[in-house]
N, C-alpha and C positions, 0 to 999 in steps of 0.2 A: 960536093958533102955537107951535109948538114953542120950550122954553126955548132961549135963546143960550148954546150951548156953546163952549169955546175951551181947544183946546188946548195943552198947557204941554211942555216939553221936558224930555226924562226922560233916564236911563242905566241902560242894562241891561245884563247879563253873561248871555253864552250860551256853552255849548260843544260845537262840531260832533260831528255824529254819525259821525266816524271810525271808530268799533269798534263800531257798534251791530250788536245781534243781539239774537234772542230765545231765549236755552239753556237759560232755566228761567221759572217761573210764578210773581210774587209776587202778582198782580192777576189777575180775570176776564178780561180783556181779552189779556192772553200766552197764546198758545200755538207753542209749539217747536215744530208741527210744521206751522206755514204760514211758507213762507221768506221772508227781510227781503232788499229789493234797496235795497241799500249804497247805490250811486250814486243810486239815485232820495233815498234820503233824505238826504243832502247838497243834493241839488238842491234838496228842499222846504226843508229847514232854511235854507240860502243866499236863497234869494227870501225868508223871513219877516225874517233880517236884513239885507237889501238894502230890504224894505222900511221899518223902523224906519229907516233910514240916510235914506232919501228923503223920511220924514216930519219930518226933523229932529233924529233924536234919535241918542244917543251907544250904539254896543255896543262892550263889552268882551268878550273870547274868552278861554276859559278851555281849557289846553291839553287834549285827550283824554287816558288813559290807557288803553295797553292791559289786558285783564281788566275793565273796568269799562261794560259796553255801554250802562247807563242815566244815566252820567254827560252826554249830552245832556240832560236834564232836568234843566237848572241850577235852575232853582226852587226844586228840594230840599234845596239844599245849605246856606244861611242864610237869614235874614231881617234886612234890613238898614234900620234906623228911625233918622232923626236923624242918620246917621254910626255909630251903633254895629250891630255887628254880632252877631248872635244866632244861632250855629252850630249844625246838624245832627245829632243822633245817630238814626241808621238803626232802624227795625224788624229789618230780616232781614240779615242777616250779608252776602249778597250784593251789596249796597251798602255795606259799612261805611265802606269805604276812600276814597269821596268825601267822607267827611265833613272827613277829613287835608286833602285836596287843596282844598278852599273855602278852609281856616280861613289856608292859606298861600298860596294867592292872594292874600287880603284882606292878611293880614300884610303882604305881598311889595309892594304896593300902596300904604303907607301907614295902614293902618287899624289905629289903636293900643286902639280901645275895641271889643275882640271876647271873647265868653265861648263858652267850649267848656260845653254845655250838659251834666249832671246827666241828666236825664231826656230820653227819648225825643221829639222834634220831627222833620220832616220839610221845615223851612224852609217858603218859600211856599205849600207845596202843603197844608200843615197852620195857615197864617198869612195874613189878610188884614187892610189894612191902611186904615182909613176916616178919615175928618177927626174921626170922635169914639169909634173903638174900634178894638183886636185882636181881628177876629173869627177864635176861636181851634176848626177842630176836631178832634173827637176818636170813638172806637170800634171801628176799623179800626189804623192804626197811630202815633199820639201818646198819649203819656203822659196824664192828665188831670192829673198833677201840672208838665207841661210850662207848664199858662198861667199857674201862679204865678210859676214860675223867669220866663217869658218878661215879664210884669208888672212883676216886681220889675226886671229889667234895661233893660227898655226903655222904662218909665214911662210905659205905655199902659193904658188899664182895659182888662180882657181879659171877653168874651166868650164863653161855650164854648158849642159846637154841637155836639150830637151826630149821626153819621151812622148808620146803619142798613141801607143798600143797600151789597153787596159792589160794585157797580159804579161808585160815587161813592166808590168809599176815601179821597179826600182832599178837603180841603174845597175845592179850586180844580177839581174837577169836577163842583159842584155850586153854584156860586156865583162871582161874579166882580163886582169891584169899575166899576162904571160912572165915577162923580167922585171922588175920593179929596180932593176940597177940599170935597163938600157931599154925604156918603153915602149916595150913590146907588148900587145893587148892582142886580140881576139875580139869580136861584137857580130852585133846581127845590125843590120845596116835599116832594115823596115821600123825598125822600135823605135826610131830617131825620128826627127821632122827632117825638112832638106836641109836646112841652112846646116844642123847640127851631122848628119852625114858628110856633107863637104868639109864641116870644122876636122872631123875625125880624119877624114881620106889627108887632107892638109897635115896634121900632124904625126899621122900614123898609116902613109903611104904603104906601109909592107905589111898592114897587120894581117892576119887570118880572119875570115869573113868565113860566117856563119851560115848554114842555108838553112831553110825552114824547119824542117825537120828535126833538126838537132837544134833549133833555140828551144821548138816546143815539146823538147825533152828536158829541158831547163838547162841543157848543155852549157851557157857562159854564165851557170853559176857553178863556176869554179876557182878551184884554190892551187897555187903554182908556190913552188918555191925556188923556181931559176930554171929547175929539171924536173922534176917529178909536177905532173898536172892532174889533181885531183877533180873528177866531174862524174856529173852523171854515167851509169852505164849504157844506158838506152840512146845517147847523143854518140852513135858509133862513126858517122859520119867528120866525126872532129878529130878520132885515132889518127887515122892515115897521113891529115895535115900535120896534125902536131909531130908525129915521128920523124915526116920532111923540114922541119923546123928543130931537131934537135932536141926536142922535149920526150917525154917519158911518161905518156898518157897514162893514168890508172882508175879505172871505171868502179865507181861506187854506187849502190845498192839502197836510196835512200827515198825509195816508194814512198813510203806510208806518209813522213815526211812532207814529202811534196803536195800530200793532202790540205795541207798548209802554205801552200806556197812558194814551201823554199827548200832548197837540197844543200850540195857540201858550203859554198861560198854562205851561207844565209846562217848555216850552224857555225862558222867559223869568224871568228874576230882576231885581228892579228896586233898583239899587244909590239908595236915599233918604239 
């Protein structure tokens, strides 16, 4: 029998893709030559937002700003743990102004424990929260110095993980937390250095390991409430293994937003 899973209510921050476009390339998924259908992107985003709400979760919305087409990827704007808000500092100038917009939202909504970082980190793109650890990616965006900064501010032990495949430039493209109360994850080993793979094997020996085709569909860019796992619908090879572990996978179509290099998790920041 698979383990008995339980969903817990979550609060998420999302940002509508009103100004979404691909006019530059800062990751291998982005091709300015491919046109973007903004109404379709908005419809797909709204479907994700509405699905969260139908599952009993709260979704707050951040107002999108003109000239910041990647702002839809709200996960990158901060990492929130125990009410503490660790802001982002973006690696590329094209996204730099997003950081201030996120911090302004948090301050306007009553958050007092807010830290504006010194070192580059891109929010939950780089940080994943489990029961025991703060998993922290590095190699393409985040500065290794951001790991110590995060540990000091958030008070969680940080485990640094080296990303080596440019397609998986953020940790949240190669690893997803399935149960943050029980240290259950899924990940794609080839995205990580040999040493980081060994760390993951030691810490999470029962993790779900994704196949090449599911990782390439950005299937690890997923969000779980402890029971329901929302993930790209094209990552079909993950659905059976998730069910075997007691989870309820829900396929989402965010194909337009994939043109910017993001999917379910990239659009979703969790307010812990």
